[in-house]
C-alpha positions as CSV (number, residue, x, y, z in Angstrom):
1,X,-48.1,-25.5,-0.7
2,X,-44.9,-27.1,-2.0
3,X,-42.4,-24.3,-3.9
4,X,-44.4,-21.1,-2.6
5,X,-42.9,-18.9,0.6
6,X,-45.1,-17.6,3.1
7,X,-44.3,-13.3,4.1
8,X,-42.5,-14.0,6.3
9,X,-39.6,-16.9,4.5
10,X,-39.5,-14.1,1.8
11,X,-38.3,-11.4,4.4
12,X,-35.9,-13.7,6.1
13,X,-34.7,-14.4,2.8
14,X,-34.6,-10.3,1.6
15,X,-32.7,-9.3,4.8
16,X,-30.3,-12.5,4.4
17,X,-30.0,-11.2,0.1
18,X,-30.0,-7.9,1.1
19,X,-27.2,-8.4,3.6
20,X,-24.5,-10.3,1.6
21,X,-25.2,-7.5,-1.6
22,X,-24.2,-4.3,1.2
23,X,-21.4,-7.0,2.2
24,X,-19.9,-7.8,-1.8
25,X,-20.2,-3.9,-2.5
26,X,-18.3,-3.1,0.4
27,X,-16.0,-5.5,-0.4
28,X,-16.0,-3.8,-3.8
29,X,-15.1,-0.5,-2.9
30,X,-13.0,-1.6,-0.9
31,X,-10.7,-3.2,-3.1
32,X,-11.4,0.0,-5.4
33,X,-9.7,1.6,-2.8
34,X,-6.5,-0.5,-2.6
35,X,-6.4,-0.4,-6.5
36,X,-6.1,3.6,-6.6
37,X,-3.8,3.3,-3.6
38,X,-1.4,1.1,-5.5
39,X,-1.6,3.1,-8.7
40,X,-0.6,5.7,-6.7
41,X,1.9,4.2,-5.4
42,X,3.6,3.1,-8.5
43,X,3.9,6.6,-10.3
44,X,5.4,7.4,-7.5
45,X,7.6,4.7,-7.4
46,X,8.2,5.1,-11.2
47,X,8.8,9.2,-10.2
48,X,11.8,8.0,-8.3
49,X,13.3,5.2,-11.1
50,X,14.0,8.3,-12.7
51,X,15.1,10.8,-9.9
52,X,17.1,7.7,-8.8
53,X,18.0,7.1,-12.7
54,X,19.1,10.9,-13.2
55,X,21.8,10.6,-10.7
56,X,23.6,7.6,-12.6
57,X,27.3,6.6,-11.1
58,X,27.5,9.2,-8.0
59,X,30.7,10.5,-7.1
60,X,29.3,12.1,-4.2
61,X,26.1,12.4,-2.2
62,X,25.4,16.0,-2.5
63,X,22.4,17.7,-0.3
64,X,20.2,18.1,-3.1
65,X,20.0,14.5,-3.6
66,X,19.9,13.5,0.3
67,X,16.4,16.3,0.4
68,X,15.2,14.4,-2.8
69,X,15.6,10.3,-2.3
70,X,16.0,9.9,1.6
71,X,13.0,11.0,4.3
72,X,15.1,9.9,7.1
73,X,18.3,8.6,8.3
74,X,18.6,6.7,11.6
75,X,21.8,5.6,13.5
76,X,21.2,3.0,15.6
77,X,22.8,2.1,19.0
78,X,25.2,-0.3,18.2
79,X,26.0,2.5,15.1
80,X,24.6,0.8,12.4
81,X,22.7,2.9,10.1
82,X,18.9,2.8,8.6
83,X,18.1,4.4,5.6
84,X,14.6,4.9,4.6
85,X,14.1,5.7,1.1
86,X,11.1,8.7,0.3
87,X,9.8,6.0,-1.8
88,X,9.8,2.2,-1.8
89,X,8.0,-0.7,-4.5
90,X,4.3,-0.8,-4.4
91,X,5.5,-4.7,-5.2
92,X,6.3,-5.0,-1.8
93,X,2.4,-3.7,-0.6
94,X,1.0,-6.9,0.3
95,X,4.4,-8.3,1.9
96,X,4.9,-5.0,4.4
97,X,1.6,-5.7,5.6
98,X,2.2,-9.5,6.1
99,X,5.2,-8.1,8.2
100,X,2.8,-5.0,10.0
101,X,5.5,-2.4,8.0
102,X,3.5,1.0,8.2
103,X,6.9,2.6,7.5
104,X,5.8,4.8,4.2
105,X,9.5,4.4,2.7
106,X,11.9,1.1,1.8
107,X,14.7,1.3,4.2
108,X,18.0,0.1,3.5
109,X,20.0,-1.4,6.8
110,X,24.4,-0.6,6.4
């Protein structure tokens, strides 16, 4: 009987397709979460840019500026300084993941 599946073959194919369907739904869900995270990061970054532009050219750094824009300042053993800003470009997300960087903010070294 060519072209006709017996019950065992049917159940096997059905299980395989259900597994593929579930895998695809999980990938879609993960992609939607990543999209939402990216949109949130992009919005935060735009807010940060607005704050940064609001201060324009600075003659001095005030406490208000530091608390609004900087997450932390790290003084290293070699007396170099790392400044971790509160926000980062959402466009660096994939690049940071590739490097294994989990820091929430953008870091500049001096």
